[in-house]
C-alpha positions in Angstrom: -51.4 -16.5 18.4 -55.1 -15.6 19.1 -56.0 -19.2 19.4 -53.1 -19.9 21.7 -54.2 -16.9 23.9 -57.7 -18.3 24.1 -56.4 -21.8 25.0 -54.0 -20.3 27.6 -56.8 -18.2 29.1 -59.2 -21.3 29.3 -56.5 -23.5 30.9 -55.7 -20.9 33.5 -59.4 -20.4 34.5 -59.9 -24.1 34.6 -56.8 -25.0 36.6 -57.5 -22.2 39.2 -61.3 -22.8 39.2 -62.0 -19.2 38.4 -60.1 -15.9 38.3 -58.4 -16.4 41.6 -58.1 -13.5 44.0 -58.4 -10.9 41.2 -62.0 -9.9 41.9 -62.0 -10.0 45.7 -58.5 -9.0 46.7 -58.3 -5.6 48.5 -56.2 -2.8 47.1 -52.8 -2.5 48.8 -51.0 0.7 47.5 -47.3 0.6 47.9 -44.5 3.2 47.8 -46.7 5.8 49.4 -49.0 6.2 46.4 -52.8 6.4 47.1 -55.3 4.1 45.4 -56.5 6.9 43.1 -53.0 7.9 41.8 -52.1 4.2 41.6 -55.1 3.7 39.4 -54.0 6.6 37.2 -50.5 5.1 37.1 -52.0 1.8 35.9 -54.1 3.5 33.2 -51.0 5.3 31.9 -48.9 2.1 31.9 -51.6 0.1 30.1 -52.2 2.8 27.4 -48.5 3.2 26.8 -48.4 -0.1 24.9 -50.5 1.6 22.3 -48.7 4.9 22.3 -46.1 3.9 19.8 -48.8 2.7 17.4 -50.8 6.0 18.0 -47.7 7.9 16.8 -46.5 5.5 14.1 -49.9 4.4 12.7 -49.5 6.6 9.5 -46.6 4.3 8.5 -49.2 1.6 8.1 -52.4 3.5 7.1 -50.6 5.1 4.2 -51.1 1.8 2.4 -54.9 1.7 3.0 -57.1 1.6 0.0 -59.3 4.4 1.4 -59.7 6.4 4.6 -62.6 4.1 5.7 -60.4 1.0 5.8 -57.9 2.6 8.1 -60.6 4.0 10.4 -62.3 0.6 10.9 -59.0 -1.1 11.6 -58.0 1.5 14.2 -61.4 1.7 15.8 -62.0 -2.0 16.1 -58.8 -4.0 15.7 -56.4 -2.0 18.0 -58.7 -1.5 21.0 -60.1 -5.0 20.9 -56.7 -6.7 20.5 -55.1 -4.7 23.3 -58.0 -5.1 25.7 -58.0 -8.9 25.2 -54.2 -9.0 25.8 -54.6 -7.0 29.0 -57.3 -9.3 30.3 -55.2 -12.4 29.5 -52.2 -11.0 31.3 -54.1 -10.0 34.4 -56.0 -13.3 34.5 -52.7 -15.3 34.2 -51.1 -13.3 37.0 -54.1 -13.9 39.3 -54.6 -17.6 38.6 -50.9 -18.3 38.9 -51.1 -17.4 42.6 -53.7 -20.2 43.0 -52.0 -22.8 40.7 -48.3 -22.3 41.7 -48.6 -20.4 45.0 -46.9 -17.3 43.7 -47.6 -14.5 41.2 -46.1 -14.7 37.7 -46.7 -11.3 36.2 -44.9 -12.4 33.0 -46.6 -15.3 31.2 -43.2 -16.4 29.9 -42.0 -17.0 33.4 -45.1 -19.1 34.2 -44.5 -21.2 31.1 -41.0 -22.1 32.4 -42.5 -24.0 35.4 -44.6 -26.2 33.2 -43.8 -29.9 33.3 -44.9 -30.6 29.7 -41.8 -30.0 27.5 -43.7 -30.0 24.2 -46.2 -27.5 25.5 -43.3 -25.3 26.8 -41.6 -25.5 23.4 -44.7 -24.5 21.3 -45.7 -21.8 23.8 -42.2 -20.3 23.7 -42.2 -20.5 19.9 -45.5 -18.6 19.7 -44.4 -15.9 22.1 -41.2 -15.4 20.1 -43.3 -15.1 16.9 -45.6 -12.6 18.6 -42.7 -10.6 19.8 -41.1 -10.4 16.4 -44.3 -9.5 14.5 -45.3 -6.9 17.1 -41.9 -5.2 17.0 -42.0 -5.2 13.2 -45.4 -3.5 13.1 -44.9 -1.1 16.1 -41.2 -0.2 15.9 -39.2 -1.6 13.0 -41.3 -0.1 10.1 -41.5 3.3 11.6 -37.8 3.4 12.5 -36.9 2.4 9.0 -39.1 5.0 7.5 -37.7 7.7 9.7 -34.1 6.9 8.9 -34.9 6.7 5.2 -36.3 10.2 5.4 -33.3 11.5 7.3 -30.6 9.8 5.2 -32.2 8.9 1.9 -28.8 8.6 0.1 -27.4 6.1 2.5 -30.3 4.2 4.2 -33.3 2.5 2.8 -36.2 0.9 4.9 -34.5 -2.5 5.1 -31.2 -1.1 6.3 -33.1 1.1 8.8 -34.9 -2.0 10.2 -31.5 -3.8 10.6 -30.2 -0.8 12.6 -33.4 -0.9 14.7 -32.8 -4.6 15.4 -29.2 -3.9 16.5 -30.3 -1.1 18.8 -33.0 -3.3 20.2 -30.3 -5.5 21.6 -28.1 -2.6 22.7 -30.7 -1.1 25.0 -30.8 -4.4 27.0 -34.6 -5.0 27.0 -34.2 -7.9 29.4 -33.4 -5.4 32.2 -36.6 -3.6 31.5 -38.5 -6.9 32.0 -36.6 -8.2 35.0 -39.6 -7.3 37.3 -43.1 -5.9 37.1 -42.0 -2.7 38.8 -39.3 -1.9 36.2 -41.6 -2.8 33.3 -44.4 -0.6 34.5 -41.9 2.2 35.2 -40.7 2.0 31.6 -44.2 1.9 30.2 -45.2 4.9 32.3 -42.0 6.8 31.6 -41.4 6.6 27.9 -44.9 8.0 27.2 -43.5 11.5 28.0 -41.5 11.3 24.8 -44.4 10.1 22.6 -47.3 12.1 24.0 -45.9 15.5 22.9 -45.5 14.2 19.3 -49.2 13.1 19.1 -50.3 16.4 20.8 -48.4 18.5 18.3 -49.9 16.6 15.4 -53.4 16.9 16.7 -53.1 20.5 17.6 -51.6 21.4 14.2 -54.4 19.7 12.3 -57.5 20.5 14.4 -56.7 23.9 16.0 -54.0 25.5 13.8 -55.2 24.4 10.4 -58.9 23.8 11.4 -59.0 20.5 9.5 -58.3 22.2 6.2 -56.0 19.4 5.2 -52.5 19.4 3.8 -51.2 20.4 0.4 -49.5 17.2 -0.6 -47.4 18.7 -3.4 -46.1 21.3 -1.0 -44.8 18.5 1.3 -42.3 17.7 -1.4 -41.5 21.2 -2.5 -38.2 22.7 -1.2 -38.8 25.9 0.6 -42.5 25.5 0.2 -45.4 25.9 2.6 -44.0 23.5 5.1 -40.4 24.7 5.0 -40.9 27.0 8.0 -37.5 28.3 9.0 -34.5 26.5 7.5 -36.7 23.4 7.3 -37.5 23.3 11.0 -40.7 24.3 12.7 -39.2 25.7 15.9 -42.6 26.0 17.5 -43.1 22.2 17.3 -39.6 21.6 18.7 -40.2 24.0 21.6 -43.6 22.5 22.3 -42.1 19.0 22.4 -39.6 20.0 25.1 -42.4 22.0 26.8 -44.4 18.8 27.2 -41.5 16.5 28.0 -39.2 18.3 30.3 -41.7 19.0 33.2 -42.3 15.2 33.4 -38.7 14.2 33.2 -38.0 14.3 37.0 -40.9 11.8 37.4 -39.3 9.5 35.0 -36.0 9.7 36.9 -37.8 8.9 40.2 -39.5 5.8 38.6 -36.1 4.5 37.3 -34.3 5.2 40.6 -36.6 6.0 43.6 -33.6 6.8 45.7 -32.9 10.1 43.8 -33.7 12.9 46.2 -35.3 16.3 45.7 -38.5 14.9 44.1 -41.6 15.5 46.2 -44.6 13.1 46.6 -46.9 15.6 44.9 -44.7 15.7 41.9 -44.6 11.9 41.7 -48.4 11.9 41.9 -48.5 14.4 39.1 -46.4 12.3 36.9 -48.7 9.3 37.4 -50.7 10.6 34.4 -47.6 11.3 32.4 -49.3 10.7 29.0 -52.2 13.1 29.7 -50.0 15.7 31.4 -47.5 15.8 28.5 -50.2 15.9 25.9 -51.9 18.9 27.5 -48.7 20.8 28.1 -47.4 20.2 24.5 -50.8 21.1 23.0 -51.1 24.4 25.0 -47.4 25.3 24.2 -47.8 24.7 20.5 -51.0 26.7 20.1 -49.7 29.6 22.1 -46.5 29.7 20.1 -48.5 29.7 16.9 -50.6 32.6 18.1 -47.5 34.6 19.1 -45.6 33.7 15.9 -48.1 32.5 13.2 -47.1 30.9 10.0 -49.1 30.5 6.7 -51.3 27.4 6.7 -52.6 27.5 3.2 -51.3 28.5 -0.2 -52.8 29.6 -3.5 -50.7 27.1 -5.4 -52.7 24.2 -6.7 -52.1 20.8 -5.1 -51.0 18.9 -8.2 -50.8 15.7 -6.3 -54.4 15.8 -4.9 -56.4 12.7 -5.0 -59.8 12.5 -6.8 -62.2 10.4 -4.8 -64.9 8.6 -6.7 -67.6 6.9 -4.7 -69.9 4.2 -6.0 -72.0 1.8 -4.0 -70.0 2.3 -0.8 -66.7 1.5 -2.6 -64.1 4.3 -2.8 -61.5 4.4 -5.6 -58.6 6.7 -5.1 -57.4 8.1 -8.4 -54.4 10.5 -8.7 -55.2 13.7 -10.5 -52.1 13.2 -12.7 -53.9 10.4 -14.4 -56.7 12.7 -15.3 -54.2 15.2 -16.8 -52.7 12.4 -18.9 -56.1 11.4 -20.1 -55.7 7.8 -18.9 -58.4 5.8 -20.7 -58.5 3.1 -18.1 -59.4 5.7 -15.5 -62.1 7.3 -17.6 -63.6 3.8 -18.4 -63.6 3.0 -14.7 -65.5 6.2 -13.8 -68.0 5.7 -16.5 
């Protein structure tokens, strides 16, 4: 797929003899939104494609050999890949105006007007492959893990992924992609559900626990340190709704602009839905913790802690249980 993206990008620039009107076209704000708020709206919509990965990335990094591996992958792979994808999409939309006389915001729609049938077939095949692999990494794995944790006696990861696939058809995604306006509205809107989750996770780790880490064995201990009240951290639930509900009218307006009672100022405020929801949820969670604190540490030993041995920039993760058993292979490796 990366090679196809480079080839498509090169073809578009060659056929249009440049980037088209992308670099010299004036800004034309629509729907009463100023250029500044429209810019904020675009930032939120662009970043929303990475929001699901920002929340679900632990489902993938849990399999990393060491923390350094996951850090490099997230710091380089994700930003570079997304940026190149954005550049390709914008370039194709601009050059299509020169090549075909109209703007094709969706590359798939532009491929449909090609005259070369073999090229159309392979391009469609690659886009289908990209769609499947992207959904597996960004949605299917995380959904399967969540259902497995909620219903471990009935659902495993594979069954959870099948359910995710069925729900993917049930939500009619083709209606979301019927136009650029509806697609951007969806990207900007659903971030209000993901932003509070990441805000609560960051606030809990950096502000509440002061980066003291988590007691892994307590995560699997019934009525342990992380049991809170009846297994629910009501502060996190309250903070989630505190970050989501204030932005909900903005999402309603984006889906149906004809809904009345929503002022222009509120619409402008919701143009940065991700940032707004993050700040609101962060403040809400921290204030609730100060009002009703809970223990963040315990004197009980973390029997599942990992011993990290570093040698020549290579980190080997060794479970402490192996030390307790006196595993000879582990002792030999450390020596």
